[in-house]
Structures are given as structure tokens and as C-alpha cells.
All heavy atoms as a GROMACS GRO file, in nm:
protein
  437
    1MET      N    1   3.976  -5.326  -7.692
    1MET     CA    2   3.823  -5.357  -7.683
    1MET      C    3   3.748  -5.226  -7.645
    1MET      O    4   3.633  -5.237  -7.610
    1MET     CB    5   3.804  -5.457  -7.564
    1MET     CG    6   3.860  -5.597  -7.615
    1MET     SD    7   3.814  -5.736  -7.502
    1MET     CE    8   3.633  -5.736  -7.511
    2GLY      N    9   3.807  -5.118  -7.660
    2GLY     CA   10   3.741  -4.986  -7.646
    2GLY      C   11   3.689  -4.989  -7.504
    2GLY      O   12   3.765  -5.000  -7.414
    3SER      N   13   3.553  -4.953  -7.494
    3SER     CA   14   3.500  -4.944  -7.357
    3SER      C   15   3.445  -5.065  -7.300
    3SER      O   16   3.367  -5.071  -7.203
    3SER     CB   17   3.386  -4.825  -7.368
    3SER     OG   18   3.290  -4.873  -7.449
    4GLY      N   19   3.475  -5.181  -7.366
    4GLY     CA   20   3.432  -5.307  -7.316
    4GLY      C   21   3.490  -5.338  -7.185
    4GLY      O   22   3.589  -5.283  -7.137
    5HIS      N   23   3.427  -5.441  -7.115
    5HIS     CA   24   3.483  -5.492  -6.992
    5HIS      C   25   3.515  -5.642  -7.018
    5HIS      O   26   3.427  -5.721  -7.017
    5HIS     CB   27   3.365  -5.486  -6.885
    5HIS     CG   28   3.336  -5.348  -6.859
    5HIS    ND1   29   3.225  -5.280  -6.916
    5HIS    CD2   30   3.391  -5.246  -6.785
    5HIS    CE1   31   3.215  -5.158  -6.873
    5HIS    NE2   32   3.320  -5.133  -6.791
    6ALA      N   33   3.642  -5.661  -7.052
    6ALA     CA   34   3.691  -5.796  -7.100
    6ALA      C   35   3.637  -5.906  -7.006
    6ALA      O   36   3.580  -6.009  -7.061
    6ALA     CB   37   3.841  -5.797  -7.117
    7HIS      N   38   3.666  -5.900  -6.881
    7HIS     CA   39   3.624  -6.011  -6.794
    7HIS      C   40   3.479  -6.040  -6.805
    7HIS      O   41   3.440  -6.159  -6.816
    7HIS     CB   42   3.660  -5.978  -6.641
    7HIS     CG   43   3.628  -6.087  -6.550
    7HIS    ND1   44   3.705  -6.210  -6.548
    7HIS    CD2   45   3.537  -6.101  -6.469
    7HIS    CE1   46   3.647  -6.294  -6.458
    7HIS    NE2   47   3.552  -6.219  -6.400
    8GLN      N   48   3.397  -5.940  -6.788
    8GLN     CA   49   3.247  -5.969  -6.803
    8GLN      C   50   3.211  -6.011  -6.943
    8GLN      O   51   3.120  -6.105  -6.962
    8GLN     CB   52   3.167  -5.839  -6.771
    8GLN     CG   53   3.192  -5.796  -6.621
    8GLN     CD   54   3.132  -5.664  -6.594
    8GLN    OE1   55   3.110  -5.584  -6.690
    8GLN    NE2   56   3.125  -5.625  -6.470
    9ASP      N   57   3.271  -5.950  -7.044
    9ASP     CA   58   3.222  -5.975  -7.179
    9ASP      C   59   3.266  -6.129  -7.222
    9ASP      O   60   3.191  -6.184  -7.283
    9ASP     CB   61   3.295  -5.883  -7.276
    9ASP     CG   62   3.245  -5.742  -7.258
    9ASP    OD1   63   3.145  -5.716  -7.200
    9ASP    OD2   64   3.313  -5.643  -7.317
   10ILE      N   65   3.378  -6.169  -7.185
   10ILE     CA   66   3.423  -6.305  -7.211
   10ILE      C   67   3.342  -6.406  -7.151
   10ILE      O   68   3.302  -6.507  -7.204
   10ILE     CB   69   3.565  -6.324  -7.184
   10ILE    CG1   70   3.656  -6.238  -7.279
   10ILE    CG2   71   3.613  -6.475  -7.192
   10ILE    CD1   72   3.801  -6.226  -7.253
   11VAL      N   73   3.304  -6.382  -7.024
   11VAL     CA   74   3.217  -6.474  -6.956
   11VAL      C   75   3.076  -6.475  -7.021
   11VAL      O   76   3.020  -6.589  -7.051
   11VAL     CB   77   3.191  -6.426  -6.806
   11VAL    CG1   78   3.079  -6.503  -6.738
   11VAL    CG2   79   3.325  -6.447  -6.734
   12GLU      N   80   3.020  -6.364  -7.066
   12GLU     CA   81   2.897  -6.358  -7.135
   12GLU      C   82   2.899  -6.426  -7.267
   12GLU      O   83   2.812  -6.498  -7.300
   12GLU     CB   84   2.850  -6.214  -7.149
   12GLU     CG   85   2.721  -6.196  -7.228
   12GLU     CD   86   2.600  -6.256  -7.154
   12GLU    OE1   87   2.604  -6.292  -7.032
   12GLU    OE2   88   2.493  -6.273  -7.221
   13LEU      N   89   3.010  -6.399  -7.347
   13LEU     CA   90   3.024  -6.471  -7.469
   13LEU      C   91   3.031  -6.631  -7.462
   13LEU      O   92   2.972  -6.696  -7.542
   13LEU     CB   93   3.151  -6.417  -7.546
   13LEU     CG   94   3.136  -6.272  -7.592
   13LEU    CD1   95   3.276  -6.215  -7.646
   13LEU    CD2   96   3.027  -6.253  -7.692
   14ALA      N   97   3.111  -6.669  -7.357
   14ALA     CA   98   3.123  -6.810  -7.330
   14ALA      C   99   2.973  -6.866  -7.293
   14ALA      O  100   2.949  -6.979  -7.343
   14ALA     CB  101   3.218  -6.837  -7.217
   15ARG      N  102   2.897  -6.800  -7.215
   15ARG     CA  103   2.766  -6.843  -7.179
   15ARG      C  104   2.677  -6.853  -7.308
   15ARG      O  105   2.610  -6.950  -7.328
   15ARG     CB  106   2.698  -6.744  -7.079
   15ARG     CG  107   2.567  -6.802  -7.025
   15ARG     CD  108   2.504  -6.691  -6.929
   15ARG     NE  109   2.460  -6.581  -7.001
   15ARG     CZ  110   2.362  -6.569  -7.089
   15ARG    NH1  111   2.279  -6.685  -7.110
   15ARG    NH2  112   2.320  -6.467  -7.145
   16LEU      N  113   2.680  -6.754  -7.385
   16LEU     CA  114   2.610  -6.750  -7.511
   16LEU      C  115   2.643  -6.876  -7.599
   16LEU      O  116   2.552  -6.940  -7.661
   16LEU     CB  117   2.629  -6.622  -7.588
   16LEU     CG  118   2.556  -6.508  -7.519
   16LEU    CD1  119   2.603  -6.375  -7.598
   16LEU    CD2  120   2.406  -6.511  -7.516
   17TYR      N  121   2.770  -6.901  -7.611
   17TYR     CA  122   2.823  -7.013  -7.690
   17TYR      C  123   2.763  -7.143  -7.635
   17TYR      O  124   2.717  -7.228  -7.702
   17TYR     CB  125   2.970  -7.012  -7.688
   17TYR     CG  126   3.033  -7.136  -7.769
   17TYR    CD1  127   3.026  -7.148  -7.913
   17TYR    CD2  128   3.090  -7.234  -7.699
   17TYR    CE1  129   3.073  -7.250  -7.973
   17TYR    CE2  130   3.136  -7.338  -7.768
   17TYR     CZ  131   3.130  -7.356  -7.909
   17TYR     OH  132   3.180  -7.471  -7.970
   18GLN      N  133   2.781  -7.163  -7.507
   18GLN     CA  134   2.737  -7.284  -7.436
   18GLN      C  135   2.588  -7.303  -7.459
   18GLN      O  136   2.545  -7.422  -7.456
   18GLN     CB  137   2.768  -7.287  -7.281
   18GLN     CG  138   2.920  -7.291  -7.260
   18GLN     CD  139   2.946  -7.277  -7.108
   18GLN    OE1  140   2.881  -7.204  -7.043
   18GLN    NE2  141   3.061  -7.349  -7.076
   19HIS      N  142   2.508  -7.198  -7.469
   19HIS     CA  143   2.369  -7.220  -7.479
   19HIS      C  144   2.324  -7.219  -7.627
   19HIS      O  145   2.209  -7.217  -7.654
   19HIS     CB  146   2.292  -7.106  -7.413
   19HIS     CG  147   2.302  -7.121  -7.265
   19HIS    ND1  148   2.404  -7.082  -7.177
   19HIS    CD2  149   2.206  -7.178  -7.171
   19HIS    CE1  150   2.384  -7.115  -7.050
   19HIS    NE2  151   2.267  -7.179  -7.049
   20GLY      N  152   2.416  -7.223  -7.723
   20GLY     CA  153   2.393  -7.231  -7.859
   20GLY      C  154   2.346  -7.096  -7.928
   20GLY      O  155   2.284  -7.089  -8.028
   21ARG      N  156   2.369  -6.986  -7.858
   21ARG     CA  157   2.323  -6.854  -7.907
   21ARG      C  158   2.433  -6.780  -7.988
   21ARG      O  159   2.404  -6.678  -8.042
   21ARG     CB  160   2.259  -6.775  -7.799
   21ARG     CG  161   2.134  -6.848  -7.742
   21ARG     CD  162   2.058  -6.768  -7.645
   21ARG     NE  163   2.007  -6.647  -7.711
   21ARG     CZ  164   1.999  -6.535  -7.642
   21ARG    NH1  165   2.021  -6.521  -7.517
   21ARG    NH2  166   1.941  -6.431  -7.712
   22LEU      N  167   2.555  -6.827  -7.972
   22LEU     CA  168   2.674  -6.767  -8.034
   22LEU      C  169   2.732  -6.881  -8.120
   22LEU      O  170   2.790  -6.972  -8.056
   22LEU     CB  171   2.772  -6.708  -7.936
   22LEU     CG  172   2.894  -6.643  -7.988
   22LEU    CD1  173   2.858  -6.528  -8.082
   22LEU    CD2  174   2.982  -6.598  -7.878
   23LEU      N  175   2.713  -6.869  -8.243
   23LEU     CA  176   2.741  -6.988  -8.326
   23LEU      C  177   2.888  -6.968  -8.386
   23LEU      O  178   2.913  -6.952  -8.499
   23LEU     CB  179   2.652  -6.984  -8.451
   23LEU     CG  180   2.503  -7.000  -8.404
   23LEU    CD1  181   2.407  -7.004  -8.522
   23LEU    CD2  182   2.477  -7.122  -8.316
   24LEU      N  183   2.978  -6.999  -8.302
   24LEU     CA  184   3.123  -6.982  -8.339
   24LEU      C  185   3.170  -7.096  -8.427
   24LEU      O  186   3.248  -7.080  -8.522
   24LEU     CB  187   3.217  -6.981  -8.203
   24LEU     CG  188   3.192  -6.872  -8.114
   24LEU    CD1  189   3.276  -6.880  -7.989
   24LEU    CD2  190   3.219  -6.730  -8.184
   25ASP      N  191   3.124  -7.225  -8.407
   25ASP     CA  192   3.163  -7.334  -8.485
   25ASP      C  193   3.134  -7.305  -8.643
   25ASP      O  194   3.211  -7.350  -8.718
   25ASP     CB  195   3.098  -7.461  -8.445
   25ASP     CG  196   3.138  -7.494  -8.303
   25ASP    OD1  197   3.252  -7.471  -8.262
   25ASP    OD2  198   3.051  -7.553  -8.231
   26GLU      N  199   3.022  -7.242  -8.659
   26GLU     CA  200   2.985  -7.225  -8.804
   26GLU      C  201   3.078  -7.109  -8.874
   26GLU      O  202   3.082  -7.109  -8.988
   26GLU     CB  203   2.836  -7.167  -8.814
   26GLU     CG  204   2.733  -7.276  -8.779
   26GLU     CD  205   2.726  -7.316  -8.634
   26GLU    OE1  206   2.784  -7.260  -8.549
   26GLU    OE2  207   2.638  -7.399  -8.605
   27MET      N  208   3.150  -7.044  -8.795
   27MET     CA  209   3.243  -6.935  -8.845
   27MET      C  210   3.372  -7.001  -8.890
   27MET      O  211   3.446  -6.930  -8.967
   27MET     CB  212   3.260  -6.829  -8.735
   27MET     CG  213   3.146  -6.747  -8.709
   27MET     SD  214   3.192  -6.615  -8.590
   27MET     CE  215   3.033  -6.555  -8.542
   28VAL      N  216   3.408  -7.119  -8.842
   28VAL     CA  217   3.534  -7.184  -8.864
   28VAL      C  218   3.525  -7.256  -9.001
   28VAL      O  219   3.441  -7.350  -9.016
   28VAL     CB  220   3.577  -7.270  -8.751
   28VAL    CG1  221   3.708  -7.341  -8.783
   28VAL    CG2  222   3.594  -7.188  -8.622
   29THR      N  223   3.612  -7.223  -9.099
   29THR     CA  224   3.604  -7.288  -9.222
   29THR      C  225   3.697  -7.411  -9.220
   29THR      O  226   3.668  -7.516  -9.284
   29THR     CB  227   3.657  -7.197  -9.338
   29THR    OG1  228   3.573  -7.079  -9.328
   29THR    CG2  229   3.639  -7.259  -9.468
   30SER      N  230   3.799  -7.397  -9.149
   30SER     CA  231   3.906  -7.520  -9.146
   30SER      C  232   3.978  -7.515  -9.014
   30SER      O  233   4.002  -7.407  -8.953
   30SER     CB  234   4.008  -7.488  -9.261
   30SER     OG  235   4.096  -7.586  -9.270
   31VAL      N  236   4.022  -7.638  -8.978
   31VAL     CA  237   4.113  -7.651  -8.869
   31VAL      C  238   4.245  -7.718  -8.925
   31VAL      O  239   4.233  -7.821  -8.988
   31VAL     CB  240   4.059  -7.749  -8.756
   31VAL    CG1  241   4.150  -7.786  -8.646
   31VAL    CG2  242   3.919  -7.695  -8.704
   32VAL      N  243   4.349  -7.656  -8.896
   32VAL     CA  244   4.472  -7.710  -8.945
   32VAL      C  245   4.558  -7.756  -8.834
   32VAL      O  246   4.547  -7.698  -8.718
   32VAL     CB  247   4.557  -7.607  -9.032
   32VAL    CG1  248   4.472  -7.567  -9.162
   32VAL    CG2  249   4.583  -7.478  -8.956
   33PRO      N  250   4.652  -7.850  -8.855
   33PRO     CA  251   4.739  -7.885  -8.751
   33PRO      C  252   4.838  -7.777  -8.721
   33PRO      O  253   4.840  -7.671  -8.779
   33PRO     CB  254   4.812  -8.007  -8.809
   33PRO     CG  255   4.791  -7.996  -8.960
   33PRO     CD  256   4.672  -7.925  -8.977
   34SER      N  257   4.936  -7.799  -8.638
   34SER     CA  258   5.026  -7.693  -8.582
   34SER      C  259   5.112  -7.640  -8.696
   34SER      O  260   5.190  -7.547  -8.673
   34SER     CB  261   5.115  -7.754  -8.470
   34SER     OG  262   5.191  -7.864  -8.513
   35GLU      N  263   5.104  -7.690  -8.822
   35GLU     CA  264   5.174  -7.628  -8.935
   35GLU      C  265   5.096  -7.498  -8.978
   35GLU      O  266   5.014  -7.491  -9.062
   35GLU     CB  267   5.183  -7.723  -9.047
   35GLU     CG  268   5.271  -7.850  -9.016
   35GLU     CD  269   5.413  -7.816  -8.985
   35GLU    OE1  270   5.471  -7.721  -9.050
   35GLU    OE2  271   5.466  -7.880  -8.894
   36ILE      N  272   5.133  -7.386  -8.913
   36ILE     CA  273   5.067  -7.263  -8.927
   36ILE      C  274   5.066  -7.214  -9.078
   36ILE      O  275   4.987  -7.150  -9.133
   36ILE     CB  276   5.118  -7.161  -8.830
   36ILE    CG1  277   5.086  -7.203  -8.688
   36ILE    CG2  278   5.062  -7.023  -8.857
   36ILE    CD1  279   5.150  -7.119  -8.573
   37ASN      N  280   5.188  -7.241  -9.142
   37ASN     CA  281   5.198  -7.197  -9.272
   37ASN      C  282   5.088  -7.244  -9.369
   37ASN      O  283   5.052  -7.176  -9.463
   37ASN     CB  284   5.336  -7.225  -9.330
   37ASN     CG  285   5.441  -7.157  -9.267
   37ASN    OD1  286   5.429  -7.044  -9.214
   37ASN    ND2  287   5.568  -7.222  -9.263
   38GLU      N  288   5.036  -7.372  -9.346
   38GLU     CA  289   4.928  -7.423  -9.417
   38GLU      C  290   4.802  -7.327  -9.403
   38GLU      O  291   4.725  -7.293  -9.497
   38GLU     CB  292   4.886  -7.558  -9.374
   38GLU     CG  293   4.984  -7.668  -9.399
   38GLU     CD  294   4.949  -7.802  -9.344
   38GLU    OE1  295   4.825  -7.825  -9.325
   38GLU    OE2  296   5.039  -7.878  -9.317
   39GLY      N  297   4.780  -7.286  -9.282
   39GLY     CA  298   4.668  -7.188  -9.267
   39GLY      C  299   4.691  -7.058  -9.328
   39GLY      O  300   4.586  -7.007  -9.389
   40PHE      N  301   4.804  -7.004  -9.332
   40PHE     CA  302   4.828  -6.881  -9.397
   40PHE      C  303   4.816  -6.893  -9.547
   40PHE      O  304   4.749  -6.798  -9.609
   40PHE     CB  305   4.966  -6.822  -9.374
   40PHE     CG  306   4.984  -6.759  -9.228
   40PHE    CD1  307   5.071  -6.807  -9.136
   40PHE    CD2  308   4.909  -6.641  -9.199
   40PHE    CE1  309   5.084  -6.754  -9.019
   40PHE    CE2  310   4.920  -6.579  -9.080
   40PHE     CZ  311   5.011  -6.639  -8.982
   41GLU      N  312   4.855  -7.001  -9.597
   41GLU     CA  313   4.834  -7.024  -9.748
   41GLU      C  314   4.691  -7.027  -9.782
   41GLU      O  315   4.644  -6.980  -9.875
   41GLU     CB  316   4.910  -7.146  -9.787
   41GLU     CG  317   5.065  -7.131  -9.788
   41GLU     CD  318   5.113  -7.009  -9.870
   41GLU    OE1  319   5.064  -6.994  -9.990
   41GLU    OE2  320   5.201  -6.940  -9.823
   42ALA      N  321   4.609  -7.102  -9.697
   42ALA     CA  322   4.466  -7.117  -9.727
   42ALA      C  323   4.398  -6.978  -9.719
   42ALA      O  324   4.316  -6.948  -9.789
   42ALA     CB  325   4.412  -7.209  -9.626
   43MET      N  326   4.443  -6.891  -9.622
   43MET     CA  327   4.388  -6.752  -9.606
   43MET      C  328   4.414  -6.679  -9.733
   43MET      O  329   4.333  -6.609  -9.791
   43MET     CB  330   4.426  -6.695  -9.486
   43MET     CG  331   4.365  -6.745  -9.356
   43MET     SD  332   4.397  -6.659  -9.205
   43MET     CE  333   4.570  -6.656  -9.200
   44LYS      N  334   4.548  -6.688  -9.775
   44LYS     CA  335   4.582  -6.608  -9.884
   44LYS      C  336   4.512  -6.643 -10.014
   44LYS      O  337   4.480  -6.562 -10.099
   44LYS     CB  338   4.736  -6.624  -9.914
   44LYS     CG  339   4.828  -6.562  -9.815
   44LYS     CD  340   4.969  -6.587  -9.850
   44LYS     CE  341   5.067  -6.531  -9.742
   44LYS     NZ  342   5.206  -6.567  -9.780
   45SER      N  343   4.470  -6.771 -10.031
   45SER     CA  344   4.406  -6.822 -10.142
   45SER      C  345   4.265  -6.773 -10.150
   45SER      O  346   4.199  -6.763 -10.260
   45SER     CB  347   4.413  -6.967 -10.147
   45SER     OG  348   4.317  -7.022 -10.054
   46GLY      N  349   4.206  -6.732 -10.035
   46GLY     CA  350   4.074  -6.686 -10.030
   46GLY      C  351   3.962  -6.798 -10.021
   46GLY      O  352   3.846  -6.773 -10.034
   47ASP      N  353   4.008  -6.921 -10.008
   47ASP     CA  354   3.921  -7.031 -10.006
   47ASP      C  355   3.851  -7.060  -9.863
   47ASP      O  356   3.773  -7.127  -9.851
   47ASP     CB  357   3.998  -7.169 -10.036
   47ASP     CG  358   4.042  -7.168 -10.175
   47ASP    OD1  359   3.981  -7.104 -10.260
   47ASP    OD2  360   4.142  -7.243 -10.206
   48VAL      N  361   3.906  -6.981  -9.760
   48VAL     CA  362   3.852  -7.000  -9.633
   48VAL      C  363   3.821  -6.864  -9.569
   48VAL      O  364   3.862  -6.761  -9.614
   48VAL     CB  365   3.947  -7.075  -9.541
   48VAL    CG1  366   3.984  -7.206  -9.585
   48VAL    CG2  367   4.080  -6.999  -9.524
   49THR      N  368   3.735  -6.872  -9.469
   49THR     CA  369   3.691  -6.748  -9.390
   49THR      C  370   3.762  -6.743  -9.262
   49THR      O  371   3.842  -6.634  -9.239
   49THR     CB  372   3.541  -6.750  -9.364
   49THR    OG1  373   3.478  -6.764  -9.486
   49THR    CG2  374   3.500  -6.623  -9.302
   50ARG      N  375   3.761  -6.848  -9.181
   50ARG     CA  376   3.821  -6.852  -9.057
   50ARG      C  377   3.897  -6.984  -9.042
   50ARG      O  378   3.845  -7.086  -9.066
   50ARG     CB  379   3.731  -6.838  -8.931
   50ARG     CG  380   3.647  -6.711  -8.932
   50ARG     CD  381   3.731  -6.598  -8.874
   50ARG     NE  382   3.647  -6.481  -8.846
   50ARG     CZ  383   3.636  -6.381  -8.937
   50ARG    NH1  384   3.678  -6.389  -9.049
   50ARG    NH2  385   3.562  -6.272  -8.898
   51ILE      N  386   4.024  -6.978  -8.981
   51ILE     CA  387   4.101  -7.092  -8.958
   51ILE      C  388   4.137  -7.104  -8.816
   51ILE      O  389   4.170  -7.004  -8.746
   51ILE     CB  390   4.227  -7.099  -9.045
   51ILE    CG1  391   4.194  -7.104  -9.196
   51ILE    CG2  392   4.320  -7.202  -8.999
   51ILE    CD1  393   4.313  -7.106  -9.279
   52VAL      N  394   4.127  -7.223  -8.760
   52VAL     CA  395   4.172  -7.252  -8.617
   52VAL      C  396   4.297  -7.333  -8.636
   52VAL      O  397   4.302  -7.433  -8.702
   52VAL     CB  398   4.065  -7.319  -8.545
   52VAL    CG1  399   4.121  -7.365  -8.401
   52VAL    CG2  400   3.941  -7.234  -8.530
   53VAL      N  401   4.398  -7.299  -8.568
   53VAL     CA  402   4.532  -7.382  -8.562
   53VAL      C  403   4.520  -7.468  -8.444
   53VAL      O  404   4.522  -7.420  -8.324
   53VAL     CB  405   4.650  -7.288  -8.561
   53VAL    CG1  406   4.781  -7.371  -8.550
   53VAL    CG2  407   4.660  -7.203  -8.682
   54ASP      N  408   4.521  -7.598  -8.456
   54ASP     CA  409   4.529  -7.698  -8.348
   54ASP      C  410   4.676  -7.717  -8.311
   54ASP      O  411   4.742  -7.801  -8.382
   54ASP     CB  412   4.460  -7.817  -8.399
   54ASP     CG  413   4.456  -7.930  -8.280
   54ASP    OD1  414   4.517  -7.900  -8.178
   54ASP    OD2  415   4.395  -8.032  -8.306
   55VAL      N  416   4.725  -7.654  -8.208
   55VAL     CA  417   4.863  -7.661  -8.177
   55VAL      C  418   4.903  -7.786  -8.105
   55VAL      O  419   5.019  -7.822  -8.076
   55VAL     CB  420   4.906  -7.543  -8.084
   55VAL    CG1  421   4.892  -7.410  -8.163
   55VAL    CG2  422   4.829  -7.532  -7.954
   56GLN      N  423   4.805  -7.877  -8.073
   56GLN     CA  424   4.826  -7.997  -8.010
   56GLN      C  425   4.843  -8.120  -8.111
   56GLN      O  426   4.868  -8.226  -8.075
   56GLN     CB  427   4.720  -8.039  -7.905
   56GLN     CG  428   4.717  -7.939  -7.785
   56GLN     CD  429   4.620  -7.976  -7.686
   56GLN    OE1  430   4.546  -8.072  -7.698
   56GLN    NE2  431   4.616  -7.888  -7.581
   57SER      N  432   4.824  -8.088  -8.234
   57SER     CA  433   4.839  -8.193  -8.343
   57SER      C  434   4.981  -8.223  -8.378
   57SER      O  435   5.053  -8.135  -8.368
   57SER     CB  436   4.765  -8.144  -8.472
   57SER     OG  437   4.632  -8.140  -8.455
   0.00000   0.00000   0.00000
């Protein structure tokens, strides 16, 4: 993280997200179950931008 301050930065990013000023949900193209290979295949295809792996599925 270079010269960042992880503890402070993460708290600030979480606050921005909670207040709707950091639009993380819009960055996620797809959520895949714990089958990580599906996510890798989707990324290789170029059909998605960001994937979240739901490890509890």
C-alpha cells in the first residue's frame, strides 16, 4: 500500500461505503459459489470485470 496507513484507510473506505459514497457493489459483475474455477473461467472469457467468490455457498 505504499505510504498508506492501512488501519486508517480501511476504516475510511468502510465509512464511505456505508454512506453510499464508495460504490463497490456496482464494481462487482458476478458472484460465484465456492467453485473458484468458475470465476477464473469467467475472468478469462472477458465477460466480467470483478467477481466475488462466496465461500459460504
